[in-house]
C-alpha positions in Angstrom: 217.4 207.0 71.0 220.2 208.2 68.4 221.9 206.0 65.8 225.0 205.4 68.4 222.8 204.1 71.1 220.7 201.8 68.7 224.2 200.1 67.5 225.4 200.0 70.9 222.3 198.5 72.1 222.0 196.1 69.3 225.6 194.6 70.3 224.4 194.3 73.8 221.1 192.7 73.0 223.0 190.2 70.6 225.7 189.7 73.1 223.5 188.7 75.9 221.6 186.2 73.6 224.9 184.6 72.6 225.9 184.2 76.2 222.5 182.6 77.3 222.6 180.4 74.3 226.3 179.6 73.5 227.9 180.6 77.1 231.0 182.5 77.8 233.8 180.9 75.8 232.0 180.5 72.8 231.0 184.1 72.6 233.4 186.5 70.3 233.2 189.8 69.2 233.5 188.7 65.7 230.4 186.2 66.1 228.3 189.2 67.7 229.5 191.5 65.2 228.3 189.1 62.6 224.9 188.3 64.2 224.1 192.0 64.8 225.0 192.7 61.4 227.6 195.3 61.9 231.4 195.5 61.0 233.9 193.9 63.5 235.7 197.2 64.0 232.4 198.8 64.9 231.8 196.2 67.6 235.2 197.0 68.9 234.7 200.5 69.2 231.7 200.0 71.6 233.4 197.3 73.3 237.0 197.0 73.3 237.0 193.5 74.7 234.5 190.6 75.5 235.1 191.4 79.2 233.3 194.9 78.7 230.5 192.9 77.4 230.4 190.8 80.4 230.3 194.1 82.6 227.3 195.0 80.5 225.8 191.7 81.5 226.5 192.1 84.9 224.7 195.8 85.0 221.7 194.5 83.3 221.2 191.4 85.7 221.5 194.0 88.8 219.3 196.2 87.1 216.7 193.5 86.7 217.2 192.6 90.4 216.2 196.1 91.2 213.1 196.3 89.1 212.1 192.7 90.8 212.5 193.8 94.3 211.0 197.1 94.1 207.2 195.5 94.7 208.2 193.2 97.3 210.0 196.2 99.3 206.7 198.1 98.8 204.8 195.4 100.4 206.9 194.8 103.7 209.0 196.5 106.3 210.0 193.2 108.2 213.7 192.7 107.2 213.8 189.0 106.9 210.8 189.0 104.4 212.8 191.9 102.5 215.9 189.7 102.3 214.2 186.4 101.3 212.3 188.8 98.5 215.8 190.0 97.6 217.5 187.0 97.3 215.0 185.2 95.4 214.6 188.2 92.7 218.2 188.0 92.6 217.9 184.2 91.5 215.4 185.2 89.2 217.3 187.8 87.2 220.2 185.2 86.8 218.0 182.2 85.8 218.4 182.8 82.0 222.1 182.3 82.4 222.1 178.9 84.6 223.3 177.0 81.8 225.9 179.0 81.0 227.3 179.9 84.7 229.9 177.5 84.8 231.5 179.4 81.8 231.6 182.7 83.4 232.6 181.2 86.8 235.7 179.6 85.3 236.6 183.1 83.5 235.9 184.9 87.0 237.6 182.6 89.3 241.0 184.0 88.8 242.0 186.9 91.6 243.3 188.9 88.5 240.2 188.2 86.0 238.9 191.2 84.4 235.3 189.7 84.8 235.6 189.0 88.5 232.4 190.3 90.3 234.9 191.5 92.9 237.2 193.4 90.7 237.6 197.1 90.1 236.0 196.4 86.6 232.9 195.4 88.2 232.8 198.1 90.9 229.5 199.7 89.1 227.3 196.5 89.1 228.9 195.4 92.4 227.7 198.8 94.0 224.2 198.4 92.3 223.8 194.9 94.0 224.6 196.2 97.2 222.2 198.8 97.2 219.8 196.3 96.9 220.3 195.0 100.1 221.1 198.6 101.5 217.5 199.2 100.4 216.1 196.2 102.1 218.0 197.3 105.5 217.0 201.1 105.2 213.5 200.1 104.5 212.8 197.9 107.4 211.3 198.7 110.7 213.1 195.9 112.6 215.3 197.2 115.6 218.8 196.7 114.4 222.0 198.2 116.3 223.5 201.1 114.4 226.6 199.6 113.6 225.0 196.6 112.3 222.7 198.6 110.5 225.6 200.6 108.5 227.7 197.4 107.7 224.7 194.8 107.1 224.5 195.4 103.6 227.8 194.6 102.3 227.6 191.4 104.7 224.3 190.3 103.0 225.7 190.8 99.3 228.7 188.6 100.2 226.0 185.8 101.6 224.0 186.6 98.3 227.4 185.9 96.4 227.9 182.7 98.0 224.3 181.7 97.5 224.9 182.4 93.6 227.9 180.4 93.5 225.8 177.3 95.1 223.1 178.2 92.2 225.8 177.6 89.8 226.4 173.9 90.9 222.5 173.3 91.6 221.0 170.9 88.9 217.8 170.7 91.0 214.8 171.7 88.6 214.5 175.4 88.4 217.2 175.3 91.0 214.7 174.5 94.1 217.5 173.6 96.2 219.1 177.0 96.2 215.7 179.0 96.2 214.8 176.5 99.5 218.2 177.4 100.9 217.6 181.5 100.6 214.1 181.0 102.2 215.5 179.1 105.1 218.3 181.3 105.7 216.2 184.4 105.5 214.2 182.8 108.3 217.2 181.8 110.4 218.3 185.3 109.8 214.8 186.4 111.3 215.3 184.3 114.3 218.9 185.5 115.4 218.6 189.3 114.4 216.8 190.1 117.7 219.6 188.8 119.7 222.1 191.3 117.9 220.8 193.6 120.4 222.3 191.8 123.3 225.9 193.2 124.3 227.8 189.6 124.1 226.1 189.1 120.4 226.9 192.4 119.2 230.6 192.2 120.1 230.8 189.0 117.8 228.5 190.6 115.2 230.9 193.4 114.9 233.8 191.4 114.3 232.2 189.4 111.9 231.6 192.7 110.1 235.2 194.0 110.3 236.5 190.9 109.0 234.0 191.0 106.1 234.8 194.4 105.4 238.6 193.7 105.3 237.9 191.0 103.0 236.6 193.4 100.7 239.3 196.0 100.7 
């Protein structure tokens, strides 16, 4: 690792620690530079705004998410089990930031926010997140209609985002309510999945998938 990479990594690690301990609002580039032992100008060189550091956080969380699901996906080809594992692994990756999550939510809630997970700036971490659910679907041996198999990863990612929103407000110990919701929802998904092959159900599912795709366009 070269000096430039070392400096960038030091800034990133310092920022992530500050996000966990202080939250989004109280973390500033100037504070990060001070704690990392570098000049403010040098910090701005690598990360022009705090929003760039948030995108780095998103990438770190999603990279950890992928690492956590790898052994789960290797252990089963059953889609509901893979989905449950993916959802719980995602919550585990988010868990260090639960106390500061409301600050991130307040910053991200605006449609024009630069830190919105649905925005253009978050394209890379968003695709990484969707790829987790794509792998969950592609590696399964369940019988799934072709059109559903193609669009299902994005729909599952949207459901995961809804679960993450519930997680932000979940003050139960260890966010047990959210984890229980993930497990029960995955099992319910497994119960209804076989019906996806029925013609009258496939039509309704296709409409739901089209709506989800339009919402993301």
